[in-house]
C-alpha positions in Angstrom: -30.0 28.3 -39.7 -29.7 24.4 -38.8 -30.6 23.3 -35.4 -28.1 22.0 -33.2 -29.3 18.6 -31.5 -29.1 19.1 -27.7 -26.2 16.9 -26.3 -27.1 13.9 -24.1 -26.4 14.5 -20.6 -23.3 11.8 -20.1 -23.9 9.2 -17.7 -21.8 9.9 -14.4 -19.1 7.0 -14.2 -19.6 5.2 -11.1 -16.1 4.9 -9.1 -15.9 1.4 -8.1 -13.6 1.1 -5.1 -14.7 -2.2 -3.9 -13.0 -4.3 -6.4 -9.5 -5.8 -4.8 -7.7 -4.5 -8.2 -8.9 -1.2 -7.8 -7.5 -1.5 -4.2 -4.2 -2.8 -5.2 -3.8 0.2 -7.7 -4.7 2.7 -5.0 -2.2 1.3 -2.3 0.8 0.8 -4.7 0.9 4.7 -4.5 0.9 5.3 -0.8 4.0 5.5 1.2 3.7 2.6 3.5 5.7 4.2 6.3 2.5 6.0 7.0 0.1 2.9 6.9 -1.2 2.2 10.1 0.0 -1.3 11.5 -3.7 -2.9 11.9 -3.9 -2.9 8.0 -0.2 -4.6 7.4 0.2 -8.1 6.8 3.9 -8.4 7.3 7.3 -6.8 6.9 10.3 -8.1 5.3 13.1 -6.8 7.0 16.6 -7.1 4.6 19.7 -7.0 6.5 22.9 -5.9 4.9 24.6 -9.4 5.8 22.1 -11.1 3.4 19.7 -12.3 6.3 16.1 -11.4 6.0 13.9 -11.1 9.2 9.7 -11.7 8.8 7.9 -9.7 11.4 4.2 -11.2 10.8 2.3 -8.6 12.1 -1.1 -10.2 11.0 -0.1 -13.4 13.5 0.7 -10.8 16.4 -2.5 -9.1 16.0 -4.5 -12.4 16.1 -2.6 -13.3 19.2 -4.1 -10.0 21.1 -1.3 -8.0 21.0 -1.8 -4.2 20.6 -1.3 -2.5 17.3 -0.2 0.9 18.7 2.6 -1.4 20.8 3.5 -3.2 17.9 3.7 -0.5 15.5 5.7 1.9 18.5 7.9 -1.5 18.7 8.6 -2.0 15.1 9.4 1.9 14.5 11.8 1.8 17.5 13.5 -1.3 16.4 13.7 0.1 12.6 15.2 3.2 13.8 17.7 1.4 16.5 18.8 -1.1 13.7 18.9 1.3 11.0 22.9 1.0 10.2 22.2 -2.8 9.4 19.0 -2.6 7.2 19.2 -2.9 3.5 15.8 -2.4 2.6 12.2 -3.1 4.1 8.8 -4.4 2.4 5.6 -3.5 3.8 2.8 -6.1 2.9 -0.8 -4.6 3.1 -3.7 -6.5 4.0 -6.0 -5.4 1.0 -9.1 -6.9 3.0 -8.2 -4.8 6.0 -7.9 -1.7 4.1 -11.2 -1.9 2.3 -12.9 -2.9 5.5 -11.7 0.4 6.7 -11.6 2.8 4.3 -14.6 1.6 2.1 -17.4 2.7 4.9 -16.1 6.3 5.0 -15.5 6.2 0.9 -19.4 5.2 0.8 -20.5 7.6 3.1 -18.7 10.5 1.6 -19.6 9.5 -1.9 -23.3 9.5 -0.9 -22.9 13.5 0.0 -22.0 14.1 -3.6 
């Protein structure tokens, strides 16, 4: 009877969520309407008449405006102007997301 070699245990694969490309891949599948305003860079609102409105959220936050008030105002305005809006592009600040999520991810993964 031939002896079988014991299988080498496979090294666990390391999950590297800190690199910018990994975050980009994760973020492209998220429903941006559910993203907190403090991790958004800007919004581009495309109106049906061809006008593009830029909402520079990062600048508003850097000027000291409250993130919750900004989010509430944007949600209200988007609902109010819905009939005039063709599309909205959300631009996420990847560095902000990483700074917010990475510590929690590390804490969770350390428990595994």
